[in-house]
N, CA, C and O atoms as a GROMACS GRO file, in nm:
protein
  588
    1UNK      N    1  -1.347   2.019   0.512
    1UNK     CA    2  -1.249   1.874   0.509
    1UNK      C    3  -1.328   1.737   0.467
    1UNK      O    4  -1.409   1.668   0.529
    2UNK      N    5  -1.264   1.725   0.318
    2UNK     CA    6  -1.338   1.623   0.244
    2UNK      C    7  -1.231   1.494   0.274
    2UNK      O    8  -1.111   1.519   0.265
    3UNK      N    9  -1.268   1.379   0.304
    3UNK     CA   10  -1.147   1.262   0.341
    3UNK      C   11  -1.227   1.148   0.243
    3UNK      O   12  -1.322   1.085   0.291
    4UNK      N   13  -1.194   1.129   0.133
    4UNK     CA   14  -1.280   1.044   0.047
    4UNK      C   15  -1.155   0.920  -0.016
    4UNK      O   16  -1.068   0.933  -0.102
    5UNK      N   17  -1.195   0.799   0.072
    5UNK     CA   18  -1.099   0.703   0.011
    5UNK      C   19  -1.181   0.639  -0.076
    5UNK      O   20  -1.303   0.622  -0.076
    6UNK      N   21  -1.081   0.601  -0.164
    6UNK     CA   22  -1.134   0.489  -0.299
    6UNK      C   23  -1.018   0.366  -0.289
    6UNK      O   24  -0.898   0.383  -0.313
    7UNK      N   25  -1.067   0.265  -0.257
    7UNK     CA   26  -0.954   0.148  -0.195
    7UNK      C   27  -0.943   0.059  -0.330
    7UNK      O   28  -1.049   0.016  -0.374
    8UNK      N   29  -0.847   0.033  -0.387
    8UNK     CA   30  -0.790  -0.103  -0.459
    8UNK      C   31  -0.807  -0.236  -0.414
    8UNK      O   32  -0.702  -0.274  -0.364
    9UNK      N   33  -0.882  -0.308  -0.412
    9UNK     CA   34  -0.926  -0.382  -0.348
    9UNK      C   35  -0.896  -0.510  -0.467
    9UNK      O   36  -0.930  -0.499  -0.584
   10UNK      N   37  -0.816  -0.650  -0.403
   10UNK     CA   38  -0.821  -0.761  -0.524
   10UNK      C   39  -0.895  -0.894  -0.428
   10UNK      O   40  -0.828  -0.939  -0.335
   11UNK      N   41  -0.974  -0.927  -0.444
   11UNK     CA   42  -1.049  -1.018  -0.374
   11UNK      C   43  -1.154  -0.983  -0.295
   11UNK      O   44  -1.268  -0.949  -0.326
   12UNK      N   45  -1.082  -1.002  -0.144
   12UNK     CA   46  -1.148  -0.897  -0.053
   12UNK      C   47  -1.028  -0.861   0.004
   12UNK      O   48  -1.043  -0.842   0.124
   13UNK      N   49  -0.913  -0.845  -0.034
   13UNK     CA   50  -0.805  -0.774   0.000
   13UNK      C   51  -0.748  -0.650  -0.032
   13UNK      O   52  -0.716  -0.631  -0.149
   14UNK      N   53  -0.731  -0.569   0.048
   14UNK     CA   54  -0.678  -0.419   0.028
   14UNK      C   55  -0.545  -0.410  -0.014
   14UNK      O   56  -0.452  -0.436   0.062
   15UNK      N   57  -0.525  -0.367  -0.159
   15UNK     CA   58  -0.413  -0.364  -0.244
   15UNK      C   59  -0.348  -0.222  -0.229
   15UNK      O   60  -0.229  -0.217  -0.200
   16UNK      N   61  -0.420  -0.102  -0.247
   16UNK     CA   62  -0.379   0.019  -0.194
   16UNK      C   63  -0.504   0.101  -0.213
   16UNK      O   64  -0.614   0.044  -0.218
   17UNK      N   65  -0.492   0.245  -0.226
   17UNK     CA   66  -0.606   0.314  -0.218
   17UNK      C   67  -0.544   0.466  -0.255
   17UNK      O   68  -0.432   0.516  -0.245
   18UNK      N   69  -0.645   0.505  -0.292
   18UNK     CA   70  -0.686   0.697  -0.329
   18UNK      C   71  -0.725   0.759  -0.197
   18UNK      O   72  -0.824   0.724  -0.132
   19UNK      N   73  -0.637   0.855  -0.159
   19UNK     CA   74  -0.711   0.970  -0.070
   19UNK      C   75  -0.681   1.090  -0.111
   19UNK      O   76  -0.571   1.133  -0.149
   20UNK      N   77  -0.831   1.170  -0.099
   20UNK     CA   78  -0.833   1.275  -0.157
   20UNK      C   79  -0.872   1.377  -0.040
   20UNK      O   80  -0.945   1.340   0.052
   21UNK      N   81  -0.839   1.462  -0.046
   21UNK     CA   82  -0.852   1.541   0.121
   21UNK      C   83  -0.862   1.701   0.030
   21UNK      O   84  -0.797   1.740  -0.067
   22UNK      N   85  -0.933   1.744   0.081
   22UNK     CA   86  -0.994   1.895  -0.014
   22UNK      C   87  -1.073   1.964   0.123
   22UNK      O   88  -1.131   1.897   0.208
   23UNK      N   89  -1.061   2.106   0.122
   23UNK     CA   90  -1.107   2.211   0.185
   23UNK      C   91  -1.196   2.300   0.074
   23UNK      O   92  -1.160   2.345  -0.034
   24UNK      N   93  -1.331   2.310   0.146
   24UNK     CA   94  -1.420   2.386   0.074
   24UNK      C   95  -1.456   2.543   0.153
   24UNK      O   96  -1.458   2.570   0.273
   25UNK      N   97  -1.475   2.600   0.072
   25UNK     CA   98  -1.546   2.704   0.136
   25UNK      C   99  -1.692   2.773   0.069
   25UNK      O  100  -1.698   2.858  -0.019
   26UNK      N  101  -1.777   2.722   0.124
   26UNK     CA  102  -1.923   2.772   0.014
   26UNK      C  103  -1.914   2.632  -0.068
   26UNK      O  104  -1.898   2.512  -0.044
   27UNK      N  105  -1.930   2.706  -0.163
   27UNK     CA  106  -1.912   2.635  -0.298
   27UNK      C  107  -1.798   2.609  -0.355
   27UNK      O  108  -1.795   2.533  -0.452
   28UNK      N  109  -1.697   2.662  -0.312
   28UNK     CA  110  -1.576   2.676  -0.371
   28UNK      C  111  -1.443   2.609  -0.328
   28UNK      O  112  -1.403   2.663  -0.225
   29UNK      N  113  -1.393   2.548  -0.354
   29UNK     CA  114  -1.250   2.436  -0.341
   29UNK      C  115  -1.149   2.520  -0.300
   29UNK      O  116  -1.104   2.581  -0.397
   30UNK      N  117  -1.103   2.544  -0.210
   30UNK     CA  118  -1.018   2.609  -0.185
   30UNK      C  119  -0.848   2.534  -0.226
   30UNK      O  120  -0.747   2.598  -0.256
   31UNK      N  121  -0.862   2.382  -0.214
   31UNK     CA  122  -0.742   2.327  -0.208
   31UNK      C  123  -0.790   2.165  -0.213
   31UNK      O  124  -0.882   2.124  -0.143
   32UNK      N  125  -0.726   2.094  -0.291
   32UNK     CA  126  -0.707   1.962  -0.307
   32UNK      C  127  -0.593   1.852  -0.303
   32UNK      O  128  -0.504   1.870  -0.386
   33UNK      N  129  -0.584   1.778  -0.248
   33UNK     CA  130  -0.482   1.688  -0.256
   33UNK      C  131  -0.516   1.514  -0.254
   33UNK      O  132  -0.605   1.451  -0.196
   34UNK      N  133  -0.413   1.475  -0.336
   34UNK     CA  134  -0.437   1.326  -0.360
   34UNK      C  135  -0.339   1.263  -0.353
   34UNK      O  136  -0.240   1.311  -0.408
   35UNK      N  137  -0.329   1.157  -0.296
   35UNK     CA  138  -0.233   1.074  -0.235
   35UNK      C  139  -0.263   0.931  -0.290
   35UNK      O  140  -0.379   0.890  -0.291
   36UNK      N  141  -0.163   0.856  -0.333
   36UNK     CA  142  -0.193   0.731  -0.424
   36UNK      C  143  -0.113   0.609  -0.298
   36UNK      O  144  -0.028   0.661  -0.226
   37UNK      N  145  -0.130   0.513  -0.283
   37UNK     CA  146  -0.097   0.420  -0.165
   37UNK      C  147  -0.102   0.280  -0.260
   37UNK      O  148  -0.218   0.257  -0.296
   38UNK      N  149  -0.018   0.196  -0.303
   38UNK     CA  150  -0.004   0.114  -0.298
   38UNK      C  151   0.093   0.004  -0.267
   38UNK      O  152   0.210   0.026  -0.300
   39UNK      N  153   0.063  -0.122  -0.205
   39UNK     CA  154   0.140  -0.209  -0.113
   39UNK      C  155   0.211  -0.295  -0.242
   39UNK      O  156   0.143  -0.360  -0.321
   40UNK      N  157   0.316  -0.287  -0.246
   40UNK     CA  158   0.431  -0.317  -0.378
   40UNK      C  159   0.498  -0.463  -0.310
   40UNK      O  160   0.450  -0.577  -0.314
   41UNK      N  161   0.596  -0.427  -0.262
   41UNK     CA  162   0.645  -0.556  -0.188
   41UNK      C  163   0.678  -0.583  -0.044
   41UNK      O  164   0.771  -0.654  -0.006
   42UNK      N  165   0.586  -0.518   0.037
   42UNK     CA  166   0.544  -0.611   0.151
   42UNK      C  167   0.548  -0.729   0.183
   42UNK      O  168   0.506  -0.795   0.087
   43UNK      N  169   0.580  -0.804   0.281
   43UNK     CA  170   0.541  -0.938   0.311
   43UNK      C  171   0.433  -0.939   0.404
   43UNK      O  172   0.389  -0.836   0.456
   44UNK      N  173   0.399  -1.027   0.420
   44UNK     CA  174   0.218  -1.053   0.488
   44UNK      C  175   0.239  -0.993   0.641
   44UNK      O  176   0.143  -0.941   0.697
   45UNK      N  177   0.354  -1.001   0.698
   45UNK     CA  178   0.430  -0.983   0.822
   45UNK      C  179   0.421  -0.810   0.861
   45UNK      O  180   0.416  -0.749   0.968
   46UNK      N  181   0.421  -0.774   0.741
   46UNK     CA  182   0.458  -0.593   0.715
   46UNK      C  183   0.297  -0.558   0.721
   46UNK      O  184   0.294  -0.477   0.814
   47UNK      N  185   0.193  -0.570   0.685
   47UNK     CA  186   0.075  -0.562   0.655
   47UNK      C  187  -0.045  -0.577   0.739
   47UNK      O  188  -0.057  -0.672   0.816
   48UNK      N  189  -0.147  -0.472   0.722
   48UNK     CA  190  -0.214  -0.511   0.847
   48UNK      C  191  -0.333  -0.642   0.809
   48UNK      O  192  -0.329  -0.690   0.696
   49UNK      N  193  -0.407  -0.679   0.881
   49UNK     CA  194  -0.504  -0.764   0.852
   49UNK      C  195  -0.607  -0.692   0.735
   49UNK      O  196  -0.632  -0.572   0.739
   50UNK      N  197  -0.664  -0.783   0.632
   50UNK     CA  198  -0.719  -0.753   0.520
   50UNK      C  199  -0.642  -0.696   0.409
   50UNK      O  200  -0.706  -0.663   0.309
   51UNK      N  201  -0.484  -0.674   0.410
   51UNK     CA  202  -0.424  -0.601   0.300
   51UNK      C  203  -0.378  -0.707   0.259
   51UNK      O  204  -0.390  -0.815   0.316
   52UNK      N  205  -0.301  -0.678   0.117
   52UNK     CA  206  -0.223  -0.761   0.026
   52UNK      C  207  -0.128  -0.666  -0.054
   52UNK      O  208  -0.140  -0.546  -0.077
   53UNK      N  209  -0.032  -0.752  -0.088
   53UNK     CA  210   0.059  -0.653  -0.176
   53UNK      C  211   0.090  -0.726  -0.326
   53UNK      O  212   0.057  -0.843  -0.347
   54UNK      N  213   0.153  -0.647  -0.422
   54UNK     CA  214   0.148  -0.726  -0.536
   54UNK      C  215   0.256  -0.830  -0.521
   54UNK      O  216   0.247  -0.930  -0.592
   55UNK      N  217   0.372  -0.817  -0.425
   55UNK     CA  218   0.482  -0.934  -0.430
   55UNK      C  219   0.411  -1.059  -0.366
   55UNK      O  220   0.463  -1.169  -0.384
   56UNK      N  221   0.301  -1.048  -0.298
   56UNK     CA  222   0.263  -1.166  -0.225
   56UNK      C  223   0.150  -1.244  -0.318
   56UNK      O  224   0.110  -1.358  -0.292
   57UNK      N  225   0.103  -1.163  -0.432
   57UNK     CA  226   0.009  -1.201  -0.536
   57UNK      C  227   0.085  -1.268  -0.665
   57UNK      O  228   0.036  -1.359  -0.732
   58UNK      N  229   0.220  -1.204  -0.689
   58UNK     CA  230   0.288  -1.244  -0.802
   58UNK      C  231   0.391  -1.307  -0.752
   58UNK      O  232   0.472  -1.331  -0.841
   59UNK      N  233   0.434  -1.356  -0.615
   59UNK     CA  234   0.573  -1.413  -0.579
   59UNK      C  235   0.687  -1.370  -0.618
   59UNK      O  236   0.772  -1.459  -0.632
   60UNK      N  237   0.731  -1.221  -0.649
   60UNK     CA  238   0.785  -1.209  -0.714
   60UNK      C  239   0.832  -1.056  -0.643
   60UNK      O  240   0.737  -0.990  -0.601
   61UNK      N  241   0.935  -1.009  -0.629
   61UNK     CA  242   0.976  -0.821  -0.593
   61UNK      C  243   0.965  -0.746  -0.716
   61UNK      O  244   0.998  -0.784  -0.828
   62UNK      N  245   0.906  -0.608  -0.674
   62UNK     CA  246   0.879  -0.523  -0.819
   62UNK      C  247   0.973  -0.378  -0.832
   62UNK      O  248   0.989  -0.288  -0.750
   63UNK      N  249   1.019  -0.391  -0.943
   63UNK     CA  250   1.088  -0.255  -0.924
   63UNK      C  251   1.018  -0.131  -0.895
   63UNK      O  252   0.916  -0.103  -0.958
   64UNK      N  253   1.064  -0.056  -0.806
   64UNK     CA  254   0.960   0.054  -0.778
   64UNK      C  255   0.970   0.209  -0.851
   64UNK      O  256   0.886   0.297  -0.841
   65UNK      N  257   1.061   0.212  -0.905
   65UNK     CA  258   1.082   0.288  -1.004
   65UNK      C  259   1.042   0.239  -1.135
   65UNK      O  260   0.981   0.313  -1.212
   66UNK      N  261   1.068   0.141  -1.160
   66UNK     CA  262   0.964   0.099  -1.335
   66UNK      C  263   0.855   0.121  -1.292
   66UNK      O  264   0.802   0.190  -1.379
   67UNK      N  265   0.750   0.100  -1.174
   67UNK     CA  266   0.638   0.107  -1.119
   67UNK      C  267   0.612   0.217  -1.119
   67UNK      O  268   0.522   0.222  -1.202
   68UNK      N  269   0.627   0.313  -1.084
   68UNK     CA  270   0.637   0.448  -1.036
   68UNK      C  271   0.615   0.517  -1.234
   68UNK      O  272   0.531   0.586  -1.292
   69UNK      N  273   0.720   0.459  -1.267
   69UNK     CA  274   0.708   0.527  -1.417
   69UNK      C  275   0.604   0.500  -1.486
   69UNK      O  276   0.546   0.584  -1.554
   70UNK      N  277   0.559   0.341  -1.472
   70UNK     CA  278   0.448   0.314  -1.539
   70UNK      C  279   0.279   0.394  -1.478
   70UNK      O  280   0.178   0.411  -1.547
   71UNK      N  281   0.296   0.424  -1.358
   71UNK     CA  282   0.216   0.463  -1.312
   71UNK      C  283   0.230   0.600  -1.392
   71UNK      O  284   0.162   0.592  -1.494
   72UNK      N  285   0.298   0.726  -1.381
   72UNK     CA  286   0.274   0.837  -1.430
   72UNK      C  287   0.253   0.868  -1.591
   72UNK      O  288   0.183   0.954  -1.644
   73UNK      N  289   0.353   0.753  -1.661
   73UNK     CA  290   0.298   0.715  -1.800
   73UNK      C  291   0.159   0.730  -1.805
   73UNK      O  292   0.125   0.828  -1.872
   74UNK      N  293   0.053   0.655  -1.749
   74UNK     CA  294  -0.061   0.660  -1.736
   74UNK      C  295  -0.158   0.739  -1.687
   74UNK      O  296  -0.276   0.736  -1.720
   75UNK      N  297  -0.104   0.817  -1.601
   75UNK     CA  298  -0.173   0.960  -1.602
   75UNK      C  299  -0.121   1.056  -1.700
   75UNK      O  300  -0.181   1.164  -1.700
   76UNK      N  301  -0.049   1.046  -1.762
   76UNK     CA  302  -0.001   1.120  -1.859
   76UNK      C  303  -0.078   1.120  -1.982
   76UNK      O  304  -0.122   1.205  -2.059
   77UNK      N  305  -0.075   0.982  -1.972
   77UNK     CA  306  -0.156   0.971  -2.130
   77UNK      C  307  -0.326   0.943  -2.096
   77UNK      O  308  -0.410   0.895  -2.172
   78UNK      N  309  -0.342   0.985  -1.970
   78UNK     CA  310  -0.532   1.020  -1.970
   78UNK      C  311  -0.564   1.201  -1.921
   78UNK      O  312  -0.651   1.265  -1.862
   79UNK      N  313  -0.452   1.220  -1.978
   79UNK     CA  314  -0.438   1.402  -1.912
   79UNK      C  315  -0.536   1.456  -2.038
   79UNK      O  316  -0.595   1.554  -1.993
   80UNK      N  317  -0.560   1.444  -2.116
   80UNK     CA  318  -0.673   1.494  -2.207
   80UNK      C  319  -0.789   1.448  -2.190
   80UNK      O  320  -0.877   1.478  -2.271
   81UNK      N  321  -0.818   1.359  -2.075
   81UNK     CA  322  -0.932   1.308  -2.042
   81UNK      C  323  -1.016   1.471  -1.981
   81UNK      O  324  -1.131   1.505  -2.009
   82UNK      N  325  -0.906   1.557  -1.887
   82UNK     CA  326  -0.925   1.640  -1.834
   82UNK      C  327  -1.012   1.771  -1.884
   82UNK      O  328  -1.026   1.870  -1.811
   83UNK      N  329  -1.063   1.762  -2.004
   83UNK     CA  330  -1.122   1.829  -2.090
   83UNK      C  331  -1.274   1.750  -2.090
   83UNK      O  332  -1.376   1.815  -2.113
   84UNK      N  333  -1.276   1.629  -2.064
   84UNK     CA  334  -1.404   1.576  -2.022
   84UNK      C  335  -1.467   1.529  -1.911
   84UNK      O  336  -1.510   1.415  -1.895
   85UNK      N  337  -1.470   1.634  -1.822
   85UNK     CA  338  -1.488   1.549  -1.703
   85UNK      C  339  -1.623   1.436  -1.668
   85UNK      O  340  -1.633   1.379  -1.560
   86UNK      N  341  -1.691   1.423  -1.749
   86UNK     CA  342  -1.839   1.389  -1.725
   86UNK      C  343  -1.782   1.218  -1.785
   86UNK      O  344  -1.857   1.124  -1.761
   87UNK      N  345  -1.665   1.193  -1.852
   87UNK     CA  346  -1.599   1.089  -1.884
   87UNK      C  347  -1.550   0.997  -1.793
   87UNK      O  348  -1.569   0.876  -1.791
   88UNK      N  349  -1.452   1.103  -1.677
   88UNK     CA  350  -1.380   1.061  -1.617
   88UNK      C  351  -1.479   0.991  -1.475
   88UNK      O  352  -1.471   0.876  -1.430
   89UNK      N  353  -1.563   1.096  -1.434
   89UNK     CA  354  -1.652   1.043  -1.368
   89UNK      C  355  -1.750   0.890  -1.392
   89UNK      O  356  -1.771   0.796  -1.316
   90UNK      N  357  -1.784   0.912  -1.495
   90UNK     CA  358  -1.841   0.819  -1.536
   90UNK      C  359  -1.736   0.699  -1.506
   90UNK      O  360  -1.776   0.619  -1.422
   91UNK      N  361  -1.632   0.677  -1.551
   91UNK     CA  362  -1.520   0.600  -1.515
   91UNK      C  363  -1.514   0.504  -1.408
   91UNK      O  364  -1.526   0.381  -1.397
   92UNK      N  365  -1.487   0.632  -1.312
   92UNK     CA  366  -1.509   0.666  -1.182
   92UNK      C  367  -1.562   0.565  -1.116
   92UNK      O  368  -1.503   0.496  -1.034
   93UNK      N  369  -1.673   0.555  -1.149
   93UNK     CA  370  -1.822   0.527  -1.046
   93UNK      C  371  -1.836   0.404  -1.115
   93UNK      O  372  -1.878   0.317  -1.039
   94UNK      N  373  -1.812   0.357  -1.255
   94UNK     CA  374  -1.783   0.226  -1.298
   94UNK      C  375  -1.659   0.129  -1.210
   94UNK      O  376  -1.653   0.007  -1.200
   95UNK      N  377  -1.600   0.197  -1.174
   95UNK     CA  378  -1.490   0.069  -1.082
   95UNK      C  379  -1.510   0.136  -0.933
   95UNK      O  380  -1.405   0.116  -0.871
   96UNK      N  381  -1.586   0.195  -0.866
   96UNK     CA  382  -1.576   0.221  -0.764
   96UNK      C  383  -1.626   0.111  -0.638
   96UNK      O  384  -1.718   0.035  -0.670
   97UNK      N  385  -1.587   0.101  -0.536
   97UNK     CA  386  -1.583  -0.044  -0.472
   97UNK      C  387  -1.722  -0.008  -0.412
   97UNK      O  388  -1.802  -0.098  -0.388
   98UNK      N  389  -1.749   0.108  -0.390
   98UNK     CA  390  -1.851   0.127  -0.300
   98UNK      C  391  -1.962   0.161  -0.350
   98UNK      O  392  -2.020   0.254  -0.292
   99UNK      N  393  -2.023   0.106  -0.459
   99UNK     CA  394  -2.131   0.106  -0.540
   99UNK      C  395  -2.184  -0.037  -0.535
   99UNK      O  396  -2.086  -0.105  -0.502
  100UNK      N  397  -2.276  -0.108  -0.550
  100UNK     CA  398  -2.396   0.002  -0.437
  100UNK      C  399  -2.423  -0.059  -0.329
  100UNK      O  400  -2.542  -0.071  -0.299
  101UNK      N  401  -2.315  -0.116  -0.238
  101UNK     CA  402  -2.335  -0.103  -0.126
  101UNK      C  403  -2.371  -0.034  -0.013
  101UNK      O  404  -2.398   0.084  -0.036
  102UNK      N  405  -2.381  -0.065   0.092
  102UNK     CA  406  -2.451   0.056   0.213
  102UNK      C  407  -2.317   0.096   0.245
  102UNK      O  408  -2.224   0.020   0.272
  103UNK      N  409  -2.314   0.250   0.239
  103UNK     CA  410  -2.224   0.335   0.315
  103UNK      C  411  -2.253   0.406   0.417
  103UNK      O  412  -2.374   0.421   0.436
  104UNK      N  413  -2.172   0.462   0.500
  104UNK     CA  414  -2.179   0.535   0.582
  104UNK      C  415  -2.089   0.659   0.584
  104UNK      O  416  -1.968   0.637   0.576
  105UNK      N  417  -2.130   0.785   0.594
  105UNK     CA  418  -2.037   0.910   0.570
  105UNK      C  419  -2.091   0.999   0.711
  105UNK      O  420  -2.203   1.023   0.758
  106UNK      N  421  -1.945   1.036   0.753
  106UNK     CA  422  -1.933   1.065   0.890
  106UNK      C  423  -1.890   1.195   0.844
  106UNK      O  424  -1.785   1.215   0.782
  107UNK      N  425  -1.995   1.306   0.886
  107UNK     CA  426  -1.977   1.436   0.868
  107UNK      C  427  -1.973   1.497   0.941
  107UNK      O  428  -2.026   1.449   1.041
  108UNK      N  429  -1.912   1.650   0.961
  108UNK     CA  430  -1.883   1.754   1.086
  108UNK      C  431  -2.030   1.744   1.187
  108UNK      O  432  -2.032   1.735   1.310
  109UNK      N  433  -2.120   1.748   1.116
  109UNK     CA  434  -2.272   1.776   1.216
  109UNK      C  435  -2.364   1.669   1.220
  109UNK      O  436  -2.473   1.666   1.277
  110UNK      N  437  -2.294   1.557   1.135
  110UNK     CA  438  -2.412   1.437   1.099
  110UNK      C  439  -2.313   1.303   1.055
  110UNK      O  440  -2.192   1.282   1.048
  111UNK      N  441  -2.443   1.224   1.028
  111UNK     CA  442  -2.405   1.060   1.006
  111UNK      C  443  -2.496   1.015   0.870
  111UNK      O  444  -2.597   0.953   0.905
  112UNK      N  445  -2.486   1.030   0.731
  112UNK     CA  446  -2.540   0.977   0.652
  112UNK      C  447  -2.518   0.827   0.610
  112UNK      O  448  -2.405   0.802   0.568
  113UNK      N  449  -2.594   0.738   0.616
  113UNK     CA  450  -2.641   0.643   0.583
  113UNK      C  451  -2.715   0.573   0.456
  113UNK      O  452  -2.833   0.600   0.438
  114UNK      N  453  -2.667   0.510   0.394
  114UNK     CA  454  -2.770   0.470   0.266
  114UNK      C  455  -2.697   0.380   0.148
  114UNK      O  456  -2.599   0.311   0.173
  115UNK      N  457  -2.748   0.388   0.036
  115UNK     CA  458  -2.677   0.308  -0.077
  115UNK      C  459  -2.609   0.403  -0.127
  115UNK      O  460  -2.645   0.520  -0.113
  116UNK      N  461  -2.484   0.362  -0.203
  116UNK     CA  462  -2.432   0.487  -0.292
  116UNK      C  463  -2.516   0.457  -0.456
  116UNK      O  464  -2.519   0.347  -0.512
  117UNK      N  465  -2.569   0.568  -0.502
  117UNK     CA  466  -2.625   0.570  -0.612
  117UNK      C  467  -2.544   0.621  -0.710
  117UNK      O  468  -2.526   0.546  -0.806
  118UNK      N  469  -2.480   0.746  -0.712
  118UNK     CA  470  -2.403   0.806  -0.822
  118UNK      C  471  -2.304   0.913  -0.776
  118UNK      O  472  -2.277   0.942  -0.659
  119UNK      N  473  -2.248   0.972  -0.902
  119UNK     CA  474  -2.136   1.088  -0.844
  119UNK      C  475  -2.171   1.197  -0.909
  119UNK      O  476  -2.112   1.204  -1.017
  120UNK      N  477  -2.241   1.284  -0.891
  120UNK     CA  478  -2.276   1.409  -1.022
  120UNK      C  479  -2.141   1.496  -1.027
  120UNK      O  480  -2.042   1.482  -0.955
  121UNK      N  481  -2.161   1.585  -1.124
  121UNK     CA  482  -2.093   1.640  -1.192
  121UNK      C  483  -1.980   1.731  -1.114
  121UNK      O  484  -1.877   1.778  -1.164
  122UNK      N  485  -2.011   1.738  -1.026
  122UNK     CA  486  -1.946   1.829  -0.909
  122UNK      C  487  -1.882   1.767  -0.805
  122UNK      O  488  -1.823   1.827  -0.715
  123UNK      N  489  -1.897   1.578  -0.822
  123UNK     CA  490  -1.815   1.537  -0.750
  123UNK      C  491  -1.886   1.460  -0.590
  123UNK      O  492  -1.842   1.391  -0.498
  124UNK      N  493  -2.016   1.521  -0.627
  124UNK     CA  494  -2.079   1.493  -0.480
  124UNK      C  495  -2.095   1.328  -0.501
  124UNK      O  496  -2.075   1.279  -0.612
  125UNK      N  497  -2.134   1.245  -0.385
  125UNK     CA  498  -2.181   1.140  -0.383
  125UNK      C  499  -2.300   1.140  -0.356
  125UNK      O  500  -2.326   1.195  -0.249
  126UNK      N  501  -2.432   1.075  -0.446
  126UNK     CA  502  -2.514   1.089  -0.400
  126UNK      C  503  -2.574   0.928  -0.341
  126UNK      O  504  -2.573   0.821  -0.403
  127UNK      N  505  -2.630   0.958  -0.189
  127UNK     CA  506  -2.664   0.833  -0.120
  127UNK      C  507  -2.821   0.849  -0.096
  127UNK      O  508  -2.891   0.946  -0.064
  128UNK      N  509  -2.847   0.730  -0.122
  128UNK     CA  510  -2.987   0.697  -0.112
  128UNK      C  511  -2.991   0.690   0.032
  128UNK      O  512  -2.891   0.647   0.088
  129UNK      N  513  -3.120   0.737   0.123
  129UNK     CA  514  -3.096   0.717   0.267
  129UNK      C  515  -3.200   0.611   0.276
  129UNK      O  516  -3.213   0.552   0.169
  130UNK      N  517  -3.269   0.575   0.360
  130UNK     CA  518  -3.371   0.476   0.454
  130UNK      C  519  -3.469   0.513   0.376
  130UNK      O  520  -3.531   0.440   0.299
  131UNK      N  521  -3.490   0.679   0.404
  131UNK     CA  522  -3.646   0.738   0.349
  131UNK      C  523  -3.637   0.747   0.179
  131UNK      O  524  -3.700   0.821   0.103
  132UNK      N  525  -3.566   0.676   0.158
  132UNK     CA  526  -3.541   0.709  -0.024
  132UNK      C  527  -3.527   0.815  -0.034
  132UNK      O  528  -3.612   0.839  -0.120
  133UNK      N  529  -3.471   0.930  -0.006
  133UNK     CA  530  -3.419   1.054  -0.028
  133UNK      C  531  -3.290   1.056  -0.066
  133UNK      O  532  -3.216   1.010   0.021
  134UNK      N  533  -3.234   1.094  -0.166
  134UNK     CA  534  -3.100   1.124  -0.219
  134UNK      C  535  -3.010   1.243  -0.194
  134UNK      O  536  -3.018   1.348  -0.258
  135UNK      N  537  -2.914   1.216  -0.084
  135UNK     CA  538  -2.869   1.279  -0.025
  135UNK      C  539  -2.720   1.312  -0.074
  135UNK      O  540  -2.643   1.217  -0.083
  136UNK      N  541  -2.675   1.440  -0.107
  136UNK     CA  542  -2.542   1.472  -0.170
  136UNK      C  543  -2.462   1.516  -0.080
  136UNK      O  544  -2.480   1.615  -0.009
  137UNK      N  545  -2.336   1.413  -0.079
  137UNK     CA  546  -2.248   1.426   0.023
  137UNK      C  547  -2.122   1.473  -0.048
  137UNK      O  548  -2.069   1.418  -0.145
  138UNK      N  549  -2.081   1.590   0.020
  138UNK     CA  550  -1.925   1.657  -0.053
  138UNK      C  551  -1.820   1.663   0.051
  138UNK      O  552  -1.710   1.715   0.033
  139UNK      N  553  -1.853   1.616   0.143
  139UNK     CA  554  -1.779   1.631   0.270
  139UNK      C  555  -1.796   1.501   0.400
  139UNK      O  556  -1.894   1.462   0.464
  140UNK      N  557  -1.695   1.474   0.400
  140UNK     CA  558  -1.704   1.341   0.548
  140UNK      C  559  -1.592   1.222   0.487
  140UNK      O  560  -1.523   1.219   0.385
  141UNK      N  561  -1.610   1.130   0.598
  141UNK     CA  562  -1.538   1.038   0.594
  141UNK      C  563  -1.622   0.898   0.539
  141UNK      O  564  -1.741   0.889   0.570
  142UNK      N  565  -1.572   0.813   0.476
  142UNK     CA  566  -1.642   0.723   0.412
  142UNK      C  567  -1.618   0.587   0.459
  142UNK      O  568  -1.500   0.566   0.483
  143UNK      N  569  -1.697   0.489   0.478
  143UNK     CA  570  -1.662   0.344   0.514
  143UNK      C  571  -1.807   0.250   0.453
  143UNK      O  572  -1.927   0.275   0.461
  144UNK      N  573  -1.763   0.180   0.417
  144UNK     CA  574  -1.882   0.077   0.349
  144UNK      C  575  -1.927  -0.002   0.478
  144UNK      O  576  -1.851  -0.018   0.574
  145UNK      N  577  -2.039  -0.043   0.474
  145UNK     CA  578  -2.099  -0.120   0.598
  145UNK      C  579  -2.117  -0.252   0.543
  145UNK      O  580  -2.154  -0.275   0.428
  146UNK      N  581  -2.079  -0.365   0.659
  146UNK     CA  582  -2.126  -0.518   0.590
  146UNK      C  583  -2.222  -0.571   0.667
  146UNK      O  584  -2.231  -0.630   0.774
  147UNK      N  585  -2.306  -0.525   0.562
  147UNK     CA  586  -2.502  -0.582   0.616
  147UNK      C  587  -2.498  -0.687   0.488
  147UNK      O  588  -2.595  -0.758   0.463
   0.00000   0.00000   0.00000
């Protein structure tokens, strides 16, 4: 089971995030679930430490339906990109917050610590470990280390 967070950060505060959870059997993906979370109209008291909302940034409440419509329109307009997965991976990596900081991925049987270097065409995170080896990680829970 892979839990791959990709946080949306504004300054040093978390505005939202994407979580992909998948189950693999050998080299085959059995299923994948994608979730999107966005802090929209919460006040400071409603948010955990280190989080921020669109309302706190803009000073106004946002229409949730209009925001959802805009997000879905953006997804729809990017649908043709599915025919070019390398472009999607390059774009994702270019905007990823866990590059190049040190990360730790907790696996079912191991913990991998090192520097995020890339994502390969199969979606594996490539981590350079302390011994300068590249480990392909396709399963685990990732966190950014504060070194």
